[in-house]
DRENSENU-586285 format. One record per residue (C-alpha): residue number from 1; residue in one letter; chain; x, z, y. Coordinates in pm, whole numbers, plus 50000, padded with zeros to 5 digits. Example, Ala and Ser with C-alpha at 12.3 -4.5 7.8 and 13.67 -1.06 7.14 Angstrom:
+-------+-------+-------+-------+-------+-------+
: rokol : tordo : torgu :    px :    pz :    py :
+-------+-------+-------+-------+-------+-------+
:     1 :     A :     A : 51230 : 50780 : 49550 :
:     2 :     S :     A : 51367 : 50714 : 49894 :
+-------+-------+-------+-------+-------+-------+
//
This chain:
+-------+-------+-------+-------+-------+-------+
: rokol : tordo : torgu :    px :    pz :    py :
+-------+-------+-------+-------+-------+-------+
:     1 :     M :     A : 73937 : 50243 : 41616 :
:     2 :     Q :     A : 74175 : 49967 : 41725 :
:     3 :     R :     A : 74056 : 49628 : 41609 :
:     4 :     A :     A : 74308 : 49484 : 41364 :
:     5 :     S :     A : 74404 : 49118 : 41377 :
:     6 :     A :     A : 74632 : 49116 : 41071 :
:     7 :     K :     A : 74496 : 49173 : 40720 :
:     8 :     P :     A : 74730 : 49467 : 40633 :
:     9 :     E :     A : 74611 : 49660 : 40937 :
:    10 :     L :     A : 74249 : 49567 : 40865 :
:    11 :     D :     A : 74289 : 49691 : 40508 :
:    12 :     K :     A : 74426 : 50018 : 40643 :
:    13 :     Q :     A : 74118 : 50060 : 40860 :
:    14 :     V :     A : 73893 : 49987 : 40563 :
:    15 :     V :     A : 74070 : 50246 : 40345 :
:    16 :     E :     A : 74055 : 50515 : 40615 :
:    17 :     A :     A : 73686 : 50444 : 40677 :
:    18 :     A :     A : 73613 : 50460 : 40302 :
:    19 :     I :     A : 73788 : 50798 : 40274 :
:    20 :     R :     A : 73592 : 50928 : 40573 :
:    21 :     Q :     A : 73256 : 50816 : 40436 :
:    22 :     F :     A : 73300 : 50887 : 40065 :
:    23 :     G :     A : 73573 : 51149 : 40046 :
:    24 :     P :     A : 73696 : 51341 : 39863 :
:    25 :     I :     A : 73774 : 51022 : 39675 :
:    26 :     S :     A : 74055 : 50897 : 39451 :
:    27 :     R :     A : 74268 : 50587 : 39493 :
:    28 :     A :     A : 74072 : 50429 : 39209 :
:    29 :     G :     A : 73747 : 50503 : 39389 :
:    30 :     I :     A : 73881 : 50352 : 39711 :
:    31 :     H :     A : 73982 : 50039 : 39520 :
:    32 :     E :     A : 73631 : 50007 : 39374 :
:    33 :     I :     A : 73465 : 50044 : 39715 :
:    34 :     A :     A : 73706 : 49848 : 39934 :
:    35 :     G :     A : 73803 : 49574 : 39688 :
:    36 :     I :     A : 74169 : 49604 : 39785 :
:    37 :     R :     A : 74415 : 49565 : 39498 :
:    38 :     P :     A : 74543 : 49894 : 39350 :
:    39 :     S :     A : 74906 : 49852 : 39460 :
:    40 :     A :     A : 74803 : 49781 : 39820 :
:    41 :     T :     A : 74559 : 50072 : 39815 :
:    42 :     S :     A : 74834 : 50310 : 39699 :
:    43 :     Q :     A : 75071 : 50186 : 39970 :
:    44 :     I :     A : 74809 : 50232 : 40241 :
:    45 :     V :     A : 74724 : 50581 : 40115 :
:    46 :     R :     A : 75093 : 50678 : 40130 :
:    47 :     Q :     A : 75103 : 50561 : 40493 :
:    48 :     L :     A : 74789 : 50755 : 40584 :
:    49 :     L :     A : 74925 : 51069 : 40416 :
:    50 :     S :     A : 75261 : 51041 : 40594 :
:    51 :     E :     A : 75084 : 50997 : 40929 :
:    52 :     G :     A : 74865 : 51300 : 40863 :
:    53 :     R :     A : 74541 : 51101 : 40887 :
:    54 :     V :     A : 74431 : 51200 : 40537 :
:    55 :     V :     A : 74513 : 51496 : 40314 :
:    56 :     E :     A : 74496 : 51569 : 39942 :
:    57 :     A :     A : 74190 : 51761 : 39828 :
:    58 :     G :     A : 74239 : 51847 : 39460 :
:    59 :     V :     A : 74198 : 51629 : 39152 :
:    60 :     E :     A : 73909 : 51449 : 38989 :
:    61 :     Q :     A : 73701 : 51645 : 38741 :
:    62 :     G :     A : 73541 : 51506 : 38428 :
:    63 :     R :     A : 73771 : 51207 : 38403 :
:    64 :     L :     A : 73953 : 51121 : 38079 :
:    65 :     G :     A : 74324 : 51054 : 38089 :
:    66 :     R :     A : 74530 : 51093 : 38402 :
:    67 :     K :     A : 74351 : 51287 : 38676 :
:    68 :     G :     A : 74331 : 51107 : 39007 :
:    69 :     V :     A : 74428 : 51293 : 39325 :
:    70 :     L :     A : 74134 : 51324 : 39563 :
:    71 :     L :     A : 74175 : 51239 : 39931 :
:    72 :     R :     A : 73978 : 51335 : 40237 :
:    73 :     L :     A : 74002 : 51269 : 40607 :
:    74 :     N :     A : 74211 : 51517 : 40805 :
:    75 :     E :     A : 73940 : 51617 : 41050 :
:    76 :     Q :     A : 74191 : 51790 : 41278 :
:    77 :     F :     A : 74397 : 51475 : 41323 :
:    78 :     G :     A : 74185 : 51368 : 41620 :
:    79 :     Y :     A : 73916 : 51492 : 41857 :
:    80 :     V :     A : 73623 : 51373 : 42067 :
:    81 :     A :     A : 73525 : 51495 : 42413 :
:    82 :     A :     A : 73151 : 51481 : 42480 :
:    83 :     V :     A : 72919 : 51581 : 42762 :
:    84 :     E :     A : 72541 : 51615 : 42781 :
:    85 :     F :     A : 72346 : 51699 : 43094 :
:    86 :     D :     A : 72006 : 51712 : 43261 :
:    87 :     D :     A : 71872 : 51831 : 43595 :
:    88 :     E :     A : 71955 : 52193 : 43506 :
:    89 :     T :     A : 72273 : 52209 : 43300 :
:    90 :     V :     A : 72599 : 52027 : 43223 :
:    91 :     V :     A : 72753 : 52099 : 42882 :
:    92 :     A :     A : 73088 : 51955 : 42772 :
:    93 :     G :     A : 73241 : 52007 : 42432 :
:    94 :     I :     A : 73532 : 51913 : 42210 :
:    95 :     T :     A : 73470 : 51824 : 41846 :
:    96 :     D :     A : 73702 : 51744 : 41561 :
:    97 :     L :     A : 73645 : 51437 : 41344 :
:    98 :     G :     A : 73373 : 51620 : 41147 :
:    99 :     P :     A : 73231 : 51639 : 41407 :
:   100 :     R :     A : 73235 : 52017 : 41450 :
:   101 :     L :     A : 73248 : 52189 : 41785 :
:   102 :     T :     A : 73579 : 52355 : 41867 :
:   103 :     Q :     A : 73519 : 52420 : 42238 :
:   104 :     I :     A : 73218 : 52429 : 42472 :
:   105 :     S :     A : 73191 : 52461 : 42851 :
:   106 :     C :     A : 72855 : 52504 : 43024 :
:   107 :     V :     A : 72777 : 52504 : 43397 :
:   108 :     A :     A : 72464 : 52474 : 43611 :
:   109 :     A :     A : 72404 : 52117 : 43725 :
:   110 :     N :     A : 72479 : 52069 : 44095 :
:   111 :     L :     A : 72247 : 51804 : 44240 :
:   112 :     D :     A : 72318 : 51882 : 44607 :
:   113 :     H :     A : 72577 : 51607 : 44657 :
:   114 :     G :     A : 72405 : 51306 : 44507 :
:   115 :     T :     A : 72549 : 51060 : 44258 :
:   116 :     A :     A : 72914 : 51104 : 44358 :
:   117 :     G :     A : 72887 : 51482 : 44332 :
:   118 :     L :     A : 72723 : 51480 : 43990 :
:   119 :     V :     A : 72971 : 51225 : 43854 :
:   120 :     R :     A : 73258 : 51444 : 43974 :
:   121 :     Q :     A : 73100 : 51750 : 43810 :
:   122 :     L :     A : 73065 : 51565 : 43479 :
:   123 :     V :     A : 73428 : 51453 : 43485 :
:   124 :     D :     A : 73553 : 51797 : 43591 :
:   125 :     T :     A : 73352 : 51973 : 43319 :
:   126 :     V :     A : 73499 : 51741 : 43053 :
:   127 :     R :     A : 73850 : 51805 : 43188 :
:   128 :     K :     A : 73782 : 52179 : 43177 :
:   129 :     A :     A : 73670 : 52160 : 42812 :
:   130 :     I :     A : 73981 : 51962 : 42718 :
:   131 :     R :     A : 74207 : 52205 : 42901 :
:   132 :     E :     A : 74048 : 52517 : 42754 :
:   133 :     S :     A : 74045 : 52374 : 42401 :
:   134 :     G :     A : 74425 : 52361 : 42398 :
:   135 :     I :     A : 74433 : 52024 : 42221 :
:   136 :     N :     A : 74679 : 51749 : 42307 :
:   137 :     P :     A : 74480 : 51503 : 42522 :
:   138 :     H :     A : 74654 : 51219 : 42337 :
:   139 :     S :     A : 74472 : 51327 : 42019 :
:   140 :     L :     A : 74136 : 51228 : 42172 :
:   141 :     V :     A : 73990 : 50916 : 42012 :
:   142 :     G :     A : 73706 : 50872 : 42260 :
:   143 :     I :     A : 73453 : 51026 : 42496 :
:   144 :     G :     A : 73074 : 51039 : 42465 :
:   145 :     V :     A : 72822 : 51088 : 42746 :
:   146 :     A :     A : 72462 : 51190 : 42667 :
:   147 :     D :     A : 72258 : 51105 : 42976 :
:   148 :     P :     A : 71899 : 51227 : 43044 :
:   149 :     G :     A : 71794 : 50900 : 43205 :
:   150 :     L :     A : 71712 : 50550 : 43088 :
:   151 :     V :     A : 72046 : 50411 : 42973 :
:   152 :     D :     A : 72156 : 50056 : 42905 :
:   153 :     S :     A : 72367 : 50163 : 42608 :
:   154 :     R :     A : 72527 : 49822 : 42564 :
:   155 :     R :     A : 72675 : 49824 : 42914 :
:   156 :     G :     A : 72714 : 50201 : 42944 :
:   157 :     V :     A : 72508 : 50216 : 43264 :
:   158 :     T :     A : 72237 : 50464 : 43362 :
:   159 :     V :     A : 71950 : 50251 : 43490 :
:   160 :     T :     A : 71726 : 50524 : 43627 :
:   161 :     S :     A : 71610 : 50883 : 43574 :
:   162 :     S :     A : 71267 : 51034 : 43633 :
:   163 :     T :     A : 71412 : 51386 : 43652 :
:   164 :     I :     A : 71712 : 51319 : 43883 :
:   165 :     G :     A : 71580 : 51102 : 44164 :
:   166 :     F :     A : 71912 : 50966 : 44294 :
:   167 :     W :     A : 72054 : 50887 : 43947 :
:   168 :     K :     A : 72026 : 50506 : 43939 :
:   169 :     D :     A : 72257 : 50221 : 43835 :
:   170 :     V :     A : 72548 : 50454 : 43755 :
:   171 :     P :     A : 72829 : 50276 : 43561 :
:   172 :     L :     A : 72931 : 50584 : 43362 :
:   173 :     K :     A : 73127 : 50395 : 43096 :
:   174 :     E :     A : 73343 : 50225 : 43357 :
:   175 :     I :     A : 73391 : 50549 : 43553 :
:   176 :     F :     A : 73492 : 50760 : 43252 :
:   177 :     E :     A : 73720 : 50493 : 43106 :
:   178 :     R :     A : 73898 : 50471 : 43440 :
:   179 :     E :     A : 73929 : 50851 : 43463 :
:   180 :     F :     A : 74046 : 50915 : 43106 :
:   181 :     G :     A : 74185 : 50586 : 42975 :
:   182 :     L :     A : 73987 : 50620 : 42652 :
:   183 :     P :     A : 73697 : 50434 : 42486 :
:   184 :     V :     A : 73369 : 50571 : 42622 :
:   185 :     L :     A : 73020 : 50555 : 42474 :
:   186 :     V :     A : 72718 : 50627 : 42695 :
:   187 :     E :     A : 72386 : 50703 : 42527 :
:   188 :     T :     A : 72054 : 50861 : 42613 :
:   189 :     R :     A : 72053 : 51234 : 42552 :
:   190 :     T :     A : 71738 : 51196 : 42345 :
:   191 :     R :     A : 71894 : 50947 : 42103 :
:   192 :     A :     A : 72209 : 51161 : 42079 :
:   193 :     K :     A : 71999 : 51465 : 41985 :
:   194 :     T :     A : 71809 : 51254 : 41733 :
:   195 :     V :     A : 72134 : 51149 : 41564 :
:   196 :     A :     A : 72257 : 51511 : 41552 :
:   197 :     E :     A : 71932 : 51641 : 41402 :
:   198 :     R :     A : 71921 : 51372 : 41134 :
:   199 :     K :     A : 72282 : 51449 : 41042 :
:   200 :     E :     A : 72218 : 51825 : 41041 :
:   201 :     S :     A : 71904 : 51803 : 40826 :
:   202 :     G :     A : 72083 : 51588 : 40570 :
:   203 :     D :     A : 71758 : 51429 : 40454 :
:   204 :     D :     A : 71844 : 51081 : 40589 :
:   205 :     A :     A : 71479 : 51016 : 40670 :
:   206 :     E :     A : 71434 : 50640 : 40693 :
:   207 :     T :     A : 71167 : 50671 : 40961 :
:   208 :     M :     A : 71191 : 50975 : 41186 :
:   209 :     I :     A : 71066 : 51066 : 41534 :
:   210 :     Y :     A : 71246 : 51326 : 41744 :
:   211 :     I :     A : 71055 : 51465 : 42043 :
:   212 :     D :     A : 71296 : 51574 : 42318 :
:   213 :     Y :     A : 71128 : 51821 : 42551 :
:   214 :     G :     A : 71218 : 51957 : 42892 :
:   215 :     T :     A : 71162 : 51845 : 43249 :
:   216 :     G :     A : 71141 : 51501 : 43092 :
:   217 :     I :     A : 70994 : 51407 : 42755 :
:   218 :     G :     A : 71158 : 51146 : 42534 :
:   219 :     A :     A : 71143 : 51022 : 42176 :
:   220 :     G :     A : 71429 : 50922 : 41951 :
:   221 :     L :     A : 71320 : 50677 : 41681 :
:   222 :     Y :     A : 71472 : 50598 : 41345 :
:   223 :     V :     A : 71279 : 50305 : 41198 :
:   224 :     D :     A : 71372 : 50191 : 40846 :
:   225 :     G :     A : 71703 : 50373 : 40874 :
:   226 :     R :     A : 71807 : 50226 : 41209 :
:   227 :     L :     A : 71797 : 50372 : 41558 :
:   228 :     L :     A : 71544 : 50182 : 41767 :
:   229 :     Y :     A : 71671 : 50059 : 42104 :
:   230 :     G :     A : 71443 : 49779 : 42218 :
:   231 :     Q :     A : 71531 : 49476 : 42425 :
:   232 :     G :     A : 71679 : 49673 : 42715 :
:   233 :     S :     A : 71765 : 50000 : 42535 :
:   234 :     A :     A : 71444 : 50149 : 42680 :
:   235 :     A :     A : 71264 : 50230 : 42353 :
:   236 :     G :     A : 71147 : 50590 : 42327 :
:   237 :     E :     A : 71027 : 50654 : 42683 :
:   238 :     F :     A : 70755 : 50875 : 42535 :
:   239 :     G :     A : 70711 : 51079 : 42853 :
:   240 :     H :     A : 70588 : 50773 : 43040 :
:   241 :     T :     A : 70310 : 50685 : 42802 :
:   242 :     H :     A : 69969 : 50701 : 42972 :
:   243 :     I :     A : 69762 : 51000 : 42857 :
:   244 :     V :     A : 69483 : 51065 : 43113 :
:   245 :     E :     A : 69301 : 50863 : 43375 :
:   246 :     D :     A : 69343 : 50982 : 43735 :
:   247 :     G :     A : 69615 : 51222 : 43625 :
:   248 :     P :     A : 69894 : 51361 : 43844 :
:   249 :     A :     A : 70160 : 51135 : 43990 :
:   250 :     C :     A : 70472 : 51091 : 43780 :
:   251 :     N :     A : 70824 : 51043 : 43914 :
:   252 :     C :     A : 70827 : 50702 : 43747 :
:   253 :     G :     A : 70566 : 50585 : 43999 :
:   254 :     S :     A : 70268 : 50585 : 43766 :
:   255 :     F :     A : 69986 : 50837 : 43719 :
:   256 :     G :     A : 69872 : 51039 : 43421 :
:   257 :     C :     A : 70199 : 51014 : 43224 :
:   258 :     L :     A : 70263 : 51266 : 42947 :
:   259 :     E :     A : 70568 : 51397 : 43133 :
:   260 :     A :     A : 70362 : 51461 : 43448 :
:   261 :     I :     A : 70097 : 51666 : 43267 :
:   262 :     A :     A : 70297 : 51836 : 42990 :
:   263 :     G :     A : 70662 : 51851 : 43100 :
:   264 :     M :     A : 70833 : 52165 : 43226 :
:   265 :     R :     A : 70755 : 52097 : 43593 :
:   266 :     A :     A : 70386 : 52065 : 43506 :
:   267 :     V :     A : 70402 : 52400 : 43324 :
:   268 :     E :     A : 70553 : 52566 : 43631 :
:   269 :     A :     A : 70295 : 52411 : 43867 :
:   270 :     R :     A : 70007 : 52525 : 43645 :
:   271 :     L :     A : 70140 : 52883 : 43631 :
:   272 :     R :     A : 70169 : 52897 : 44010 :
:   273 :     R :     A : 69813 : 52770 : 44055 :
:   274 :     A :     A : 69687 : 53031 : 43810 :
:   275 :     V :     A : 69862 : 53312 : 43998 :
:   276 :     A :     A : 69735 : 53180 : 44332 :
:   277 :     D :     A : 69384 : 53194 : 44189 :
:   278 :     G :     A : 69430 : 53561 : 44102 :
:   279 :     G :     A : 69547 : 53535 : 43743 :
:   280 :     Q :     A : 69756 : 53821 : 43604 :
:   281 :     T :     A : 70072 : 53761 : 43404 :
:   282 :     E :     A : 70369 : 53965 : 43286 :
:   283 :     L :     A : 70593 : 53706 : 43450 :
:   284 :     I :     A : 70531 : 53816 : 43810 :
:   285 :     P :     A : 70776 : 54111 : 43789 :
:   286 :     A :     A : 71029 : 53879 : 43623 :
:   287 :     G :     A : 71004 : 53649 : 43922 :
:   288 :     D :     A : 71033 : 53939 : 44171 :
:   289 :     G :     A : 70674 : 53880 : 44273 :
:   290 :     D :     A : 70745 : 53516 : 44366 :
:   291 :     P :     A : 70580 : 53262 : 44131 :
:   292 :     S :     A : 70818 : 52992 : 44257 :
:   293 :     Q :     A : 71099 : 53174 : 44076 :
:   294 :     I :     A : 70926 : 53148 : 43739 :
:   295 :     S :     A : 71063 : 52866 : 43523 :
:   296 :     G :     A : 70873 : 52672 : 43260 :
:   297 :     W :     A : 71105 : 52816 : 42997 :
:   298 :     M :     A : 70993 : 53165 : 43098 :
:   299 :     V :     A : 70629 : 53059 : 43053 :
:   300 :     L :     A : 70705 : 52918 : 42708 :
:   301 :     E :     A : 70877 : 53241 : 42601 :
:   302 :     A :     A : 70598 : 53456 : 42747 :
:   303 :     A :     A : 70343 : 53256 : 42546 :
:   304 :     G :     A : 70538 : 53344 : 42232 :
:   305 :     R :     A : 70513 : 53712 : 42331 :
:   306 :     G :     A : 70136 : 53695 : 42384 :
:   307 :     D :     A : 70098 : 53662 : 42763 :
:   308 :     K :     A : 69742 : 53525 : 42797 :
:   309 :     I :     A : 69792 : 53292 : 43095 :
:   310 :     S :     A : 70109 : 53155 : 42940 :
:   311 :     I :     A : 69934 : 53104 : 42605 :
:   312 :     N :     A : 69661 : 52898 : 42771 :
:   313 :     I :     A : 69911 : 52685 : 42966 :
:   314 :     I :     A : 70126 : 52615 : 42660 :
:   315 :     A :     A : 69815 : 52543 : 42451 :
:   316 :     E :     A : 69730 : 52267 : 42698 :
:   317 :     V :     A : 70086 : 52134 : 42668 :
:   318 :     G :     A : 70050 : 52141 : 42289 :
:   319 :     R :     A : 69722 : 51950 : 42308 :
:   320 :     Y :     A : 69871 : 51665 : 42509 :
:   321 :     L :     A : 70188 : 51655 : 42300 :
:   322 :     G :     A : 69977 : 51644 : 41986 :
:   323 :     L :     A : 69770 : 51352 : 42115 :
:   324 :     G :     A : 70082 : 51161 : 42217 :
:   325 :     I :     A : 70255 : 51229 : 41885 :
:   326 :     A :     A : 69945 : 51117 : 41693 :
:   327 :     N :     A : 69975 : 50779 : 41866 :
:   328 :     M :     A : 70344 : 50763 : 41771 :
:   329 :     V :     A : 70258 : 50845 : 41409 :
:   330 :     N :     A : 70010 : 50558 : 41401 :
:   331 :     L :     A : 70266 : 50320 : 41553 :
:   332 :     F :     A : 70570 : 50406 : 41341 :
:   333 :     N :     A : 70441 : 50581 : 41026 :
:   334 :     P :     A : 70729 : 50835 : 41010 :
:   335 :     S :     A : 70807 : 51070 : 40724 :
:   336 :     V :     A : 70905 : 51346 : 40967 :
:   337 :     V :     A : 70836 : 51435 : 41330 :
:   338 :     V :     A : 71090 : 51679 : 41476 :
:   339 :     L :     A : 71001 : 51888 : 41782 :
:   340 :     D :     A : 71289 : 51981 : 42012 :
:   341 :     A :     A : 71428 : 52329 : 41944 :
:   342 :     S :     A : 71339 : 52429 : 42301 :
:   343 :     L :     A : 70972 : 52435 : 42194 :
:   344 :     R :     A : 71045 : 52693 : 41925 :
:   345 :     S :     A : 70992 : 52969 : 42182 :
:   346 :     G :     A : 70623 : 52880 : 42166 :
:   347 :     G :     A : 70622 : 53011 : 41811 :
:   348 :     Q :     A : 70443 : 52908 : 41494 :
:   349 :     Q :     A : 70113 : 52892 : 41683 :
:   350 :     L :     A : 70234 : 52599 : 41896 :
:   351 :     L :     A : 70371 : 52413 : 41594 :
:   352 :     D :     A : 70044 : 52467 : 41404 :
:   353 :     Q :     A : 69840 : 52345 : 41700 :
:   354 :     I :     A : 70041 : 52025 : 41741 :
:   355 :     T :     A : 70036 : 51960 : 41366 :
:   356 :     A :     A : 69659 : 52008 : 41347 :
:   357 :     I :     A : 69598 : 51765 : 41634 :
:   358 :     V :     A : 69826 : 51504 : 41478 :
:   359 :     R :     A : 69648 : 51536 : 41143 :
:   360 :     R :     A : 69307 : 51516 : 41311 :
:   361 :     Q :     A : 69381 : 51222 : 41540 :
:   362 :     A :     A : 69618 : 50995 : 41346 :
:   363 :     L :     A : 69518 : 50768 : 41060 :
:   364 :     R :     A : 69482 : 50944 : 40728 :
:   365 :     E :     A : 69720 : 50698 : 40563 :
:   366 :     S :     A : 69984 : 50777 : 40826 :
:   367 :     V :     A : 69959 : 51157 : 40816 :
:   368 :     E :     A : 69936 : 51211 : 40441 :
:   369 :     Q :     A : 70315 : 51217 : 40401 :
:   370 :     V :     A : 70434 : 51319 : 40748 :
:   371 :     Q :     A : 70602 : 51655 : 40810 :
:   372 :     V :     A : 70598 : 51807 : 41159 :
:   373 :     R :     A : 70865 : 52071 : 41218 :
:   374 :     Y :     A : 71093 : 52225 : 41477 :
:   375 :     A :     A : 71451 : 52100 : 41505 :
:   376 :     R :     A : 71702 : 52281 : 41289 :
:   377 :     L :     A : 71983 : 52223 : 41537 :
:   378 :     S :     A : 71920 : 52440 : 41840 :
:   379 :     N :     A : 72245 : 52437 : 42038 :
:   380 :     H :     A : 72436 : 52152 : 42199 :
:   381 :     A :     A : 72263 : 51882 : 41994 :
:   382 :     G :     A : 72335 : 51619 : 42258 :
:   383 :     V :     A : 72710 : 51692 : 42250 :
:   384 :     L :     A : 72723 : 51679 : 41871 :
:   385 :     G :     A : 72508 : 51368 : 41849 :
:   386 :     V :     A : 72700 : 51160 : 42100 :
:   387 :     A :     A : 73030 : 51275 : 41945 :
:   388 :     A :     A : 72903 : 51152 : 41607 :
:   389 :     M :     A : 72816 : 50818 : 41763 :
:   390 :     V :     A : 73165 : 50790 : 41915 :
:   391 :     L :     A : 73313 : 50851 : 41572 :
:   392 :     E :     A : 73089 : 50592 : 41405 :
:   393 :     K :     A : 73215 : 50341 : 41657 :
:   394 :     H :     A : 73576 : 50454 : 41617 :
:   395 :     F :     A : 73568 : 50419 : 41238 :
:   396 :     E :     A : 73359 : 50104 : 41240 :
:   397 :     I :     A : 73505 : 49837 : 41012 :
:   398 :     P :     A : 73530 : 49508 : 41204 :
:   399 :     S :     A : 73368 : 49206 : 41046 :
:   400 :     F :     A : 73563 : 48898 : 40959 :
:   401 :     K :     A : 73488 : 48612 : 41194 :
:   402 :     V :     A : 73479 : 48259 : 41063 :
:   403 :     P :     A : 73725 : 48040 : 41258 :
:   404 :     A :     A : 73545 : 47792 : 41482 :
:   405 :     V :     A : 73687 : 47499 : 41288 :
:   406 :     F :     A : 73490 : 47615 : 40980 :
:   407 :     A :     A : 73175 : 47728 : 41163 :
+-------+-------+-------+-------+-------+-------+
//
């Protein structure tokens, strides 16, 4: 949202934000919330209606006397373009102001041409989503990027990535703003997914942990109702917590990290060792007899179907995840721990195993009220989450600043 310098324009922003957050709402309700005099509120509402920013949504019920007309945000007045990616996939989408997805484009990530090549693929995939959506590009209010690496969210720069070796010090905010001429928000994919899941669940858990699982492992943290960032936006690097002594080397440069022993690459390596040692699995035909063609996702799905080798490998993953999550429960005392929807393929058995370990290892006072569950939002959570964050920024009501002479 453009930052207003004059009070009339600021009041207009306040009214629009109030309608978005509390609508459907009447003019009287807006006046009560915003503290703007009734005549000014009515004038602003007329402007917003004429511009198509808000629309009428019926009349108030249960009110004596004259019924007030209810107003809500016109969610098709503007759109957000958003992109999430990792070392396997790039997904770009268009959302309305809901945000609800109206268009999605998905391509395999191309890592063969380094930083410049991946940046170009991200930009091109966003352009493709905009083009295929059929929207007027001028109706876009902003662009969100959900990055798998460690992101300095304040500057919009990817600092590093343990899953994409060359992805370091990438000024994505600057690049995308230059390409599209729009406000750009860059966030970690994990935090974006955390925001989307909290919004989808509708429970507004004050303290919530979201475990993002894939090649990397991250944690999104809501603590007392606020997203936790840390001093350098590096909070939540769950995959790089130390789990075992003398463990395998991690891409971060350390040894024995959770990501190195329980991430997707570790699952694939363990399956290949088992096959090399003579183990039998239903996955060999799926990989055309070549274990190197078997992905960790295939192992996870095979475990859900009852493949014995896969069950044992995923059980080990569950054990380490459970131990790590138990530590997180002791540290943050959440009301809910959400496991990434990608783990759902492991079935109820995996969820029960992780839950049992958490309840056994964490403090009784911390686990008495905690719920461990799979994510309810299974598709494109990163796109939806970063789009929601763009919209929160767009509709943010600027604070009044005290003039220096009075400070």
